Residue frames as a rotation matrix with the C-alpha (Angstrom) as fourth column:
UNK 1
-0.941 0.007 0.338 128.69
0.169 0.875 0.454 106.87
-0.292 0.484 -0.825 91.17
UNK 2
-0.640 0.750 -0.166 125.58
-0.517 -0.260 0.816 106.74
0.569 0.608 0.554 89.01
UNK 3
-0.558 0.479 0.678 122.70
-0.678 0.207 -0.705 105.99
-0.478 -0.853 0.209 91.43
UNK 4
0.514 0.776 -0.366 120.73
-0.842 0.375 -0.389 104.26
-0.165 0.508 0.846 88.67
UNK 5
0.134 -0.565 -0.814 123.60
-0.511 0.665 -0.545 101.94
0.849 0.489 -0.200 87.75
UNK 6
-0.797 -0.486 0.358 124.34
-0.529 0.277 -0.802 101.20
0.291 -0.829 -0.478 91.40
UNK 7
-0.133 0.846 0.516 120.71
-0.807 0.210 -0.552 100.28
-0.575 -0.490 0.655 92.08
UNK 8
0.673 0.373 -0.638 120.59
-0.713 0.555 -0.428 98.03
0.194 0.744 0.639 88.98
UNK 9
-0.242 -0.862 -0.445 123.91
-0.532 0.502 -0.682 96.37
0.811 0.072 -0.580 89.88
UNK 10
-0.830 -0.043 0.556 122.67
-0.541 0.308 -0.783 95.52
-0.138 -0.950 -0.279 93.38
UNK 11
0.220 0.970 0.107 119.26
-0.831 0.244 -0.500 94.43
-0.511 0.021 0.860 92.06
UNK 12
0.261 -0.193 -0.946 120.99
-0.754 0.571 -0.324 92.07
0.603 0.798 0.004 89.60
UNK 13
-0.804 -0.594 0.015 122.40
-0.448 0.589 -0.672 90.18
0.391 -0.547 -0.740 92.61
UNK 14
-0.411 0.738 0.536 118.82
-0.667 0.158 -0.728 89.65
-0.622 -0.656 0.427 93.85
UNK 15
0.205 0.523 -0.827 117.95
-0.954 0.295 -0.050 87.75
0.218 0.800 0.560 90.65
UNK 16
-0.262 -0.398 -0.879 119.72
-0.192 0.914 -0.356 84.71
0.946 0.076 -0.316 92.12
UNK 17
-0.983 -0.095 0.158 118.02
-0.159 0.002 -0.987 85.14
0.094 -0.995 -0.017 95.51
UNK 18
-0.037 0.988 -0.152 114.79
0.136 0.155 0.978 83.98
0.990 0.016 -0.140 97.06
UNK 19
-0.820 -0.091 0.565 113.50
-0.520 -0.294 -0.802 85.12
0.239 -0.952 0.193 100.44
UNK 20
-0.213 0.777 -0.592 111.11
0.432 0.618 0.656 83.03
0.876 -0.116 -0.467 102.51
UNK 21
-0.729 0.126 0.673 109.09
-0.585 -0.626 -0.516 84.85
0.356 -0.770 0.530 105.15
UNK 22
-0.353 0.723 -0.593 106.81
0.686 0.631 0.361 83.11
0.636 -0.280 -0.719 107.63
UNK 23
-0.727 0.211 0.654 104.36
-0.410 -0.897 -0.167 85.53
0.551 -0.390 0.738 109.21
UNK 24
-0.570 0.578 -0.584 101.84
0.749 0.657 -0.080 85.08
0.337 -0.483 -0.808 111.99
UNK 25
-0.759 0.449 0.471 98.74
-0.533 -0.845 -0.053 86.83
0.374 -0.291 0.880 113.25
UNK 26
-0.091 0.785 0.613 96.29
-0.953 0.110 -0.283 85.38
-0.290 -0.609 0.738 115.80
UNK 27
-0.124 -0.080 0.989 97.24
-0.213 0.976 0.052 81.72
-0.969 -0.205 -0.138 115.20
UNK 28
0.923 0.310 0.229 97.20
0.171 0.203 -0.964 82.16
-0.345 0.929 0.134 111.41
UNK 29
-0.088 -0.995 -0.042 100.41
0.175 -0.057 0.983 81.68
-0.981 0.079 0.179 109.45
UNK 30
0.961 0.240 -0.133 101.29
-0.082 -0.212 -0.974 82.98
-0.262 0.947 -0.184 106.01
UNK 31
0.087 -0.956 0.279 104.35
0.501 0.284 0.817 82.10
-0.861 0.068 0.504 103.96
UNK 32
0.855 0.060 -0.514 105.85
-0.345 -0.675 -0.652 84.41
-0.386 0.736 -0.557 101.36
UNK 33
0.146 -0.817 0.558 108.32
0.766 0.450 0.459 83.17
-0.626 0.361 0.691 98.74
UNK 34
0.733 0.066 -0.677 109.80
-0.175 -0.944 -0.281 86.37
-0.657 0.324 -0.681 97.32
UNK 35
0.098 -0.675 0.732 111.57
0.843 0.447 0.299 86.11
-0.529 0.588 0.613 93.97
UNK 36
0.148 -0.179 -0.973 113.02
-0.217 -0.965 0.145 88.63
-0.965 0.189 -0.181 91.53
UNK 37
0.374 -0.039 0.926 113.00
0.875 0.347 -0.339 89.10
-0.308 0.937 0.164 87.75
UNK 38
-0.679 -0.734 -0.011 115.01
0.677 -0.632 0.377 91.62
-0.284 0.249 0.926 85.76
UNK 39
-0.402 0.601 0.691 111.78
0.504 -0.485 0.715 93.15
0.765 0.636 -0.108 84.46
UNK 40
0.457 0.581 -0.673 110.78
0.874 -0.155 0.460 94.13
0.163 -0.799 -0.579 88.04
UNK 41
-0.421 -0.745 -0.517 113.51
0.821 -0.555 0.131 96.77
-0.384 -0.370 0.846 88.19
UNK 42
-0.666 0.180 0.724 111.74
0.482 -0.637 0.602 99.04
0.570 0.749 0.337 85.70
UNK 43
0.348 0.909 0.229 108.75
0.298 -0.338 0.893 99.64
0.889 -0.243 -0.388 87.94
UNK 44
0.491 -0.209 -0.846 110.71
0.869 0.052 0.492 99.71
-0.058 -0.977 0.207 91.21
UNK 45
-0.615 -0.777 -0.135 112.86
0.743 -0.628 0.232 102.53
-0.265 0.042 0.963 89.81
UNK 46
0.090 0.772 -0.630 109.71
0.321 -0.621 -0.715 104.33
-0.943 -0.138 -0.303 88.68
UNK 47
-0.836 -0.548 -0.044 110.77
0.133 -0.280 0.951 104.50
-0.533 0.789 0.307 85.04
UNK 48
-0.347 0.797 0.495 107.14
0.934 0.244 0.262 104.23
0.088 0.553 -0.828 83.89
UNK 49
0.451 0.538 -0.712 106.61
0.662 -0.737 -0.138 107.76
-0.599 -0.409 -0.689 85.23
UNK 50
-0.397 -0.666 -0.632 109.11
-0.045 -0.674 0.738 109.27
-0.917 0.321 0.237 82.76
UNK 51
0.378 0.761 0.527 106.50
0.500 0.312 -0.808 109.56
-0.779 0.569 -0.263 80.03
UNK 52
0.871 -0.023 -0.491 108.47
-0.337 -0.755 -0.563 112.10
-0.358 0.656 -0.665 78.02
UNK 53
-0.290 -0.951 -0.111 111.42
-0.822 0.188 0.538 109.76
-0.491 0.247 -0.835 77.32
UNK 54
0.489 0.645 -0.587 110.28
-0.870 0.407 -0.278 107.59
0.060 0.647 0.760 74.42
UNK 55
-0.089 -0.581 -0.809 113.10
-0.508 0.725 -0.465 105.02
0.857 0.370 -0.360 74.51
UNK 56
-0.887 -0.154 0.436 112.10
-0.461 0.356 -0.812 104.10
-0.030 -0.922 -0.387 78.08
UNK 57
0.088 0.991 0.104 108.71
-0.902 0.123 -0.413 102.85
-0.422 -0.057 0.905 76.81
UNK 58
0.070 -0.134 -0.989 110.30
-0.764 0.631 -0.139 99.76
0.642 0.765 -0.058 75.25
UNK 59
0.460 0.070 -0.885 111.18
0.144 0.978 0.153 96.30
0.876 -0.198 0.440 76.54
UNK 60
0.844 -0.045 0.535 111.76
-0.510 -0.375 0.774 96.40
0.166 -0.926 -0.340 80.31
UNK 61
0.778 -0.588 0.222 114.33
0.434 0.758 0.487 93.61
-0.454 -0.283 0.845 80.18
UNK 62
0.286 -0.665 0.690 116.33
0.843 -0.167 -0.511 95.46
0.455 0.728 0.513 77.53
UNK 63
0.587 -0.029 0.809 116.17
-0.212 -0.970 0.119 98.70
0.782 -0.241 -0.575 79.52
UNK 64
0.927 -0.263 0.267 117.58
-0.209 0.229 0.951 96.88
-0.311 -0.937 0.158 82.57
UNK 65
0.501 -0.773 0.390 120.44
0.829 0.558 0.041 95.51
-0.250 0.303 0.920 80.43
UNK 66
0.315 -0.356 0.879 121.16
0.536 -0.698 -0.475 98.96
0.783 0.621 -0.029 79.00
UNK 67
0.832 -0.032 0.554 121.36
-0.438 -0.650 0.621 100.42
0.340 -0.760 -0.555 82.51
UNK 68
0.786 -0.552 0.280 123.83
0.132 0.591 0.796 97.69
-0.604 -0.588 0.537 83.53
UNK 69
0.228 -0.702 0.675 125.85
0.971 0.217 -0.102 98.34
-0.075 0.679 0.731 80.35
UNK 70
-0.248 -0.264 -0.932 125.77
0.460 -0.879 0.127 102.08
-0.853 -0.397 0.339 81.14
UNK 71
-0.751 0.107 0.651 123.93
0.616 -0.239 0.750 102.83
0.236 0.965 0.114 77.90
UNK 72
0.363 0.799 0.479 121.20
0.257 -0.580 0.773 104.45
0.896 -0.157 -0.416 79.99
UNK 73
-0.637 -0.670 -0.382 122.52
0.612 -0.137 -0.779 106.64
0.470 -0.730 0.497 82.81
UNK 74
-0.127 0.561 -0.818 121.06
0.875 -0.325 -0.359 108.78
-0.467 -0.761 -0.450 85.53
UNK 75
-0.723 -0.213 -0.657 121.79
-0.029 -0.941 0.337 111.83
-0.690 0.263 0.675 83.38
UNK 76
-0.894 0.447 0.039 119.40
0.123 0.160 0.980 110.45
0.432 0.880 -0.198 80.75
UNK 77
-0.153 0.869 -0.470 116.61
0.945 0.268 0.188 110.23
0.290 -0.415 -0.862 83.33
UNK 78
-0.322 -0.056 -0.945 117.34
0.642 -0.747 -0.174 113.71
-0.696 -0.663 0.277 84.65
UNK 79
-0.999 -0.030 0.027 116.36
0.040 -0.609 0.792 115.14
-0.007 0.793 0.610 81.25
UNK 80
-0.357 0.934 -0.036 112.74
0.706 0.294 0.644 114.23
0.612 0.204 -0.764 81.96
UNK 81
-0.432 0.303 0.850 110.46
-0.454 -0.887 0.086 116.87
0.780 -0.348 0.520 83.39
UNK 82
0.680 0.733 -0.016 109.07
-0.408 0.397 0.822 114.08
0.609 -0.552 0.569 85.60
UNK 83
-0.089 -0.811 -0.578 112.44
0.183 0.557 -0.810 113.05
0.979 -0.178 0.098 87.06
UNK 84
-0.643 -0.154 0.751 111.78
-0.615 -0.481 -0.625 114.86
0.457 -0.863 0.215 90.36
UNK 85
0.396 0.897 0.195 108.85
-0.879 0.309 0.363 112.47
0.265 -0.315 0.911 90.88
UNK 86
0.912 -0.052 -0.407 111.17
0.067 0.997 0.022 109.44
0.405 -0.048 0.913 90.96
UNK 87
0.163 -0.942 0.293 114.43
-0.465 -0.335 -0.819 110.95
0.870 -0.003 -0.493 92.19
UNK 88
0.030 -0.110 0.994 113.92
-0.999 0.038 0.034 109.71
-0.041 -0.993 -0.108 95.77
UNK 89
0.818 0.324 0.476 113.13
-0.346 0.937 -0.044 106.16
-0.460 -0.129 0.878 94.79
UNK 90
0.761 -0.623 -0.180 116.09
0.050 0.333 -0.942 105.90
0.647 0.708 0.285 92.41
UNK 91
-0.035 -0.805 0.592 118.39
-0.702 -0.402 -0.588 107.21
0.711 -0.436 -0.552 95.14
UNK 92
-0.004 0.112 0.994 116.98
-0.954 0.297 -0.037 104.77
-0.299 -0.948 0.106 97.73
UNK 93
0.788 0.472 -0.395 116.62
-0.588 0.767 -0.258 101.70
0.181 0.435 0.882 95.50
UNK 94
-0.035 -0.879 -0.476 120.18
-0.363 0.455 -0.813 100.54
0.931 0.145 -0.335 96.17
UNK 95
-0.577 -0.117 0.808 119.06
-0.815 0.029 -0.578 100.02
0.044 -0.993 -0.112 99.79
UNK 96
0.383 0.886 -0.260 116.52
-0.861 0.444 0.247 97.34
0.334 0.130 0.933 98.79
UNK 97
0.131 -0.327 -0.936 118.79
0.007 0.944 -0.329 94.30
0.991 0.037 0.125 99.38
UNK 98
-0.871 -0.486 -0.069 119.71
0.077 0.003 -0.997 95.42
0.484 -0.874 0.035 102.90
UNK 99
-0.420 0.808 0.413 116.07
-0.906 -0.394 -0.152 96.28
0.040 -0.438 0.898 103.66
UNK 100
0.452 0.609 -0.652 115.02
-0.611 0.744 0.271 92.78
0.650 0.277 0.708 102.65
UNK 101
-0.262 -0.630 -0.731 117.66
0.251 0.687 -0.682 91.33
0.932 -0.362 -0.023 104.96
UNK 102
-0.864 -0.054 0.500 116.29
-0.414 -0.489 -0.768 93.34
0.286 -0.870 0.401 107.90
UNK 103
-0.631 0.630 -0.453 113.41
0.686 0.725 0.053 92.31
0.362 -0.278 -0.890 110.15
UNK 104
-0.961 0.271 -0.061 111.29
-0.216 -0.868 -0.446 95.40
-0.174 -0.416 0.893 110.37
UNK 105
-0.384 0.916 0.115 107.53
-0.349 -0.029 -0.937 95.89
-0.855 -0.400 0.331 110.07
UNK 106
-0.982 0.190 0.000 105.28
0.084 0.434 0.897 93.84
0.170 0.881 -0.442 107.77
UNK 107
-0.427 0.903 -0.040 101.63
-0.546 -0.293 -0.785 94.61
-0.721 -0.313 0.619 107.12
UNK 108
-0.414 0.512 0.753 98.96
0.813 0.579 0.053 92.66
-0.409 0.634 -0.656 105.28
UNK 109
-0.923 -0.060 -0.379 98.06
-0.066 -0.948 0.312 95.31
-0.378 0.314 0.871 102.73
UNK 110
-0.094 0.948 0.303 94.48
0.908 0.207 -0.364 96.29
-0.408 0.241 -0.881 101.97
UNK 111
-0.857 -0.329 0.396 94.33
0.489 -0.762 0.425 99.04
0.161 0.558 0.814 99.36
UNK 112
0.072 0.965 0.253 90.69
0.609 -0.243 0.755 99.73
0.790 0.099 -0.605 100.27
UNK 113
0.528 0.084 -0.845 91.92
0.827 -0.277 0.489 101.22
-0.192 -0.957 -0.216 103.56
UNK 114
-0.433 -0.658 -0.616 94.04
0.319 -0.751 0.578 103.73
-0.843 0.054 0.535 101.65
UNK 115
0.560 0.793 0.241 91.59
0.515 -0.105 -0.850 105.46
-0.649 0.601 -0.468 99.33
UNK 116
0.612 -0.396 -0.684 94.48
-0.590 -0.805 -0.062 107.51
-0.526 0.442 -0.727 97.90
UNK 117
-0.401 -0.885 0.238 96.37
-0.555 0.441 0.705 104.40
-0.729 0.151 -0.668 96.77
UNK 118
0.579 0.515 -0.631 96.08
-0.814 0.335 -0.474 102.55
-0.032 0.789 0.614 93.47
UNK 119
-0.479 -0.860 -0.178 98.79
-0.849 0.505 -0.154 100.04
0.223 0.078 -0.972 94.41
UNK 120
0.697 0.663 -0.272 97.56
-0.608 0.748 0.265 96.48
0.379 -0.019 0.925 94.05
UNK 121
-0.418 -0.897 -0.146 99.63
-0.551 0.378 -0.744 94.59
0.722 -0.230 -0.652 96.62
UNK 122
0.421 0.519 -0.744 99.27
0.210 0.742 0.636 91.86
0.882 -0.424 0.203 99.21
UNK 123
0.504 -0.334 -0.796 101.88
0.855 0.064 0.514 92.96
-0.121 -0.940 0.318 101.78
UNK 124
0.738 -0.305 0.601 103.64
-0.109 -0.934 -0.340 96.16
0.665 0.186 -0.723 102.75
UNK 125
0.207 -0.756 -0.621 107.14
0.963 0.270 -0.009 96.25
0.174 -0.596 0.784 104.24
UNK 126
0.875 0.026 0.483 107.99
-0.038 -0.992 0.121 99.41
0.482 -0.124 -0.867 106.14
UNK 127
0.344 -0.859 -0.379 111.68
0.933 0.357 0.038 99.95
0.103 -0.367 0.925 106.85
UNK 128
0.965 -0.166 -0.201 113.87
-0.118 -0.966 0.230 102.77
-0.233 -0.198 -0.952 108.02
UNK 129
0.245 -0.935 0.255 117.25
0.933 0.299 0.200 103.47
-0.263 0.189 0.946 106.44
UNK 130
-0.643 -0.608 0.466 119.31
0.706 -0.706 0.052 106.62
0.298 0.362 0.883 106.00
UNK 131
-0.835 0.310 -0.455 116.86
0.167 -0.646 -0.745 108.47
-0.525 -0.698 0.488 108.29
UNK 132
-0.506 0.734 -0.454 113.91
-0.862 -0.402 0.310 107.86
0.045 0.548 0.836 105.98
UNK 133
-0.113 0.588 0.801 110.97
-0.266 0.759 -0.595 105.49
-0.957 -0.280 0.071 105.93
UNK 134
-0.708 -0.173 -0.684 110.84
-0.705 0.127 0.698 103.27
-0.033 0.977 -0.212 102.85
UNK 135
0.238 0.869 0.435 107.90
-0.624 0.480 -0.617 101.27
-0.744 -0.124 0.656 101.55
UNK 136
-0.861 -0.353 -0.367 108.17
-0.509 0.576 0.640 98.00
-0.014 0.738 -0.675 99.63
UNK 137
0.152 0.979 0.138 104.92
-0.875 0.198 -0.443 96.52
-0.460 -0.053 0.886 98.32
UNK 138
-0.878 -0.419 0.230 104.76
-0.309 0.865 0.394 92.78
-0.364 0.275 -0.890 97.64
UNK 139
0.183 0.931 -0.315 102.26
-0.940 0.072 -0.333 91.17
-0.287 0.358 0.889 95.28
UNK 140
-0.087 -0.112 0.990 101.56
-0.157 0.983 0.098 87.56
-0.984 -0.147 -0.103 94.35
UNK 141
-0.688 -0.149 -0.711 102.25
-0.726 0.129 0.675 86.00
-0.009 0.980 -0.196 90.97
UNK 142
0.371 0.866 -0.334 99.74
-0.861 0.456 0.226 83.41
0.348 0.204 0.915 89.71
UNK 143
0.129 -0.391 -0.911 102.25
0.009 0.919 -0.393 80.67
0.992 0.043 0.122 90.71
UNK 144
0.875 0.359 -0.323 101.97
0.336 0.027 0.941 81.87
0.347 -0.933 -0.097 94.36
UNK 145
-0.235 -0.930 -0.281 105.47
0.971 -0.212 -0.110 83.34
0.042 -0.299 0.953 94.46
UNK 146
0.737 0.431 -0.521 105.68
0.502 -0.865 -0.006 87.01
-0.453 -0.257 -0.854 95.39
UNK 147
-0.114 -0.759 0.641 107.51
0.914 -0.333 -0.232 89.92
0.389 0.559 0.732 93.78
UNK 148
-0.490 -0.103 -0.866 108.28
0.527 -0.826 -0.200 93.52
-0.694 -0.554 0.459 94.68
UNK 149
0.266 0.702 0.661 105.50
0.963 -0.169 -0.208 95.50
-0.035 0.692 -0.721 92.99
UNK 150
0.615 -0.029 0.788 106.51
0.184 -0.966 -0.179 98.97
0.767 0.255 -0.589 94.13
UNK 151
0.114 -0.668 -0.735 109.16
0.992 0.039 0.118 100.73
-0.050 -0.743 0.668 96.18
UNK 152
0.078 -0.155 0.985 109.51
0.322 -0.931 -0.172 104.34
0.943 0.331 -0.022 97.28
UNK 153
-0.874 -0.401 -0.274 110.36
0.405 -0.292 -0.867 106.60
0.267 -0.869 0.417 100.22
UNK 154
0.096 0.893 -0.440 107.58
0.984 -0.151 -0.092 107.89
-0.149 -0.424 -0.893 102.44
UNK 155
-0.713 -0.221 0.665 106.66
0.366 -0.927 0.085 111.42
0.598 0.304 0.742 101.57
UNK 156
-0.638 0.523 0.565 103.39
-0.700 -0.700 -0.142 112.91
0.322 -0.486 0.812 102.77
UNK 157
0.402 0.889 -0.218 101.18
-0.748 0.457 0.482 109.82
0.528 -0.031 0.848 102.78
UNK 158
-0.533 -0.477 0.699 101.49
-0.794 0.568 -0.218 107.10
-0.293 -0.671 -0.681 105.40
UNK 159
-0.191 0.431 -0.882 100.62
-0.699 0.571 0.430 103.83
0.689 0.699 0.193 103.66
UNK 160
-0.830 -0.179 -0.528 100.68
0.169 0.822 -0.544 101.87
0.532 -0.540 -0.652 106.93
UNK 161
-0.738 0.612 0.283 97.63
-0.623 -0.456 -0.636 103.64
-0.260 -0.646 0.718 108.39
UNK 162
0.254 0.966 0.044 94.76
-0.920 0.256 -0.296 101.17
-0.297 0.034 0.954 108.76
UNK 163
0.150 -0.270 -0.951 96.88
-0.590 0.747 -0.305 98.17
0.793 0.607 -0.048 107.73
UNK 164
0.951 0.238 0.198 97.12
-0.304 0.597 0.743 95.01
0.058 -0.766 0.640 109.83
UNK 165
0.050 -0.994 0.102 100.55
-0.980 -0.069 -0.184 94.39
0.190 -0.091 -0.978 111.28
UNK 166
0.886 0.118 -0.448 101.80
-0.097 0.993 0.071 90.79
0.454 -0.019 0.891 111.15
UNK 167
0.585 -0.703 0.405 104.56
-0.564 0.007 0.826 89.26
-0.583 -0.712 -0.392 113.23
UNK 168
0.282 -0.603 -0.746 107.66
-0.745 0.352 -0.567 87.99
0.604 0.716 -0.350 111.48
UNK 169
0.868 0.067 0.492 108.23
-0.387 0.711 0.587 84.44
-0.310 -0.700 0.643 112.75
UNK 170
0.200 -0.794 0.575 110.98
0.426 0.599 0.679 83.29
-0.883 0.109 0.457 110.42
UNK 171
0.868 0.000 -0.497 112.98
-0.428 -0.508 -0.748 84.57
-0.253 0.861 -0.440 107.47
UNK 172
0.153 -0.863 0.482 115.62
0.355 0.503 0.788 82.93
-0.922 0.051 0.384 105.32
UNK 173
0.437 -0.193 -0.879 117.57
-0.770 -0.586 -0.254 83.96
-0.466 0.787 -0.405 102.25
UNK 174
0.520 -0.194 0.832 118.30
0.343 0.939 0.005 81.38
-0.782 0.283 0.555 99.56
UNK 175
-0.180 -0.605 -0.775 121.11
-0.778 -0.395 0.489 81.68
-0.602 0.691 -0.400 97.02
UNK 176
0.729 0.678 0.090 119.60
-0.486 0.607 -0.628 79.65
-0.481 0.414 0.773 94.20
UNK 177
0.628 -0.510 -0.587 122.71
-0.508 0.303 -0.806 78.91
0.589 0.805 -0.069 92.10
UNK 178
-0.497 -0.851 0.172 124.85
-0.667 0.247 -0.703 77.96
0.555 -0.464 -0.690 95.13
UNK 179
0.224 0.713 -0.664 121.90
0.052 0.672 0.739 76.12
0.973 -0.200 0.113 96.71
UNK 180
-0.728 -0.469 -0.500 122.67
0.550 0.034 -0.834 77.67
0.409 -0.882 0.233 100.10
UNK 181
0.429 0.888 0.167 120.40
0.465 -0.376 0.801 79.11
0.774 -0.266 -0.574 102.77
UNK 182
-0.813 -0.578 0.064 121.00
0.261 -0.461 -0.848 81.77
0.520 -0.673 0.526 105.40
UNK 183
0.170 0.863 -0.475 118.58
0.932 0.017 0.363 82.13
0.321 -0.504 -0.802 108.29
UNK 184
-0.466 -0.284 0.838 118.04
0.210 -0.956 -0.207 85.85
0.859 0.079 0.505 108.82
UNK 185
-0.523 0.367 0.769 115.53
-0.816 -0.477 -0.327 85.65
0.247 -0.799 0.549 111.66
UNK 186
-0.378 0.495 -0.783 113.84
0.336 0.861 0.382 83.07
0.863 -0.118 -0.491 113.86
UNK 187
0.091 0.524 0.847 111.27
-0.712 -0.560 0.423 84.18
0.696 -0.642 0.322 116.44
UNK 188
-0.735 -0.458 0.501 111.72
-0.675 0.428 -0.601 82.54
0.061 -0.780 -0.623 119.82
UNK 189
-0.165 0.776 0.609 108.26
-0.491 0.471 -0.733 80.93
-0.855 -0.420 0.303 119.51
UNK 190
0.247 0.258 -0.934 108.65
-0.968 0.104 -0.227 79.72
0.039 0.961 0.275 115.92
UNK 191
-0.042 -0.178 0.983 108.33
-0.222 0.961 0.164 75.98
-0.974 -0.211 -0.080 115.44
UNK 192
0.908 0.419 0.010 109.27
-0.093 0.224 -0.970 74.72
-0.408 0.880 0.243 112.03
C-alpha cells in the first residue's frame, strides 16, 4: 500500500478527534486541547522539504485532498532528490493516531536548550513504535488549542535532552461528530 495515502487516510480520521491531556509538574497543572486540521498533514509529512517538486508548493488543503484521491502518490514524492530526507517520517506517519492514544513521555519543550533545533513548539511527545523513537512536537494556536507542528523519527539528535519531563495525569479522546469521549489514561492521584 502507498505509505503516503495510508498516512493521509489515518490522519483524516483525526480531523474529527480532539485529545485532552492534563499534565502535572511540582503542583502545577497544564491542560492541552489537541485538535487537527487537514492543512497540518503537509508539514507532518515533511512535504515542504521537497523543494524541487513545484506542484507541492501550492495549497496545503488541496494537496491533502489530492493525496486522499490518489492524485499524488508516494511515487511522485520519490522523484524528488530530497525524498530521502522525509522517507522515514512518511513511513512512520501512519503510526501517529496510535502514538497519540498511548501514554508515553511528555516534555515541556524549550528550543533554547536544543541549539540545533529551529522547531517552535510548546511540548514534545516521545514515543516508541516499531523499534524506533518518534517525536511529535505540539504548538499552541492563538485560540489556546494545540496542533501537531512536527513529527519525525529520531535519527542522530536527541530532542529530549535538557527538556523538562511532565507527568501525564489524565488523557481523553473526543469524537466530535458523535459527541463521545473515551478516557485513555487516569493517574491514580488525578482528581478532576
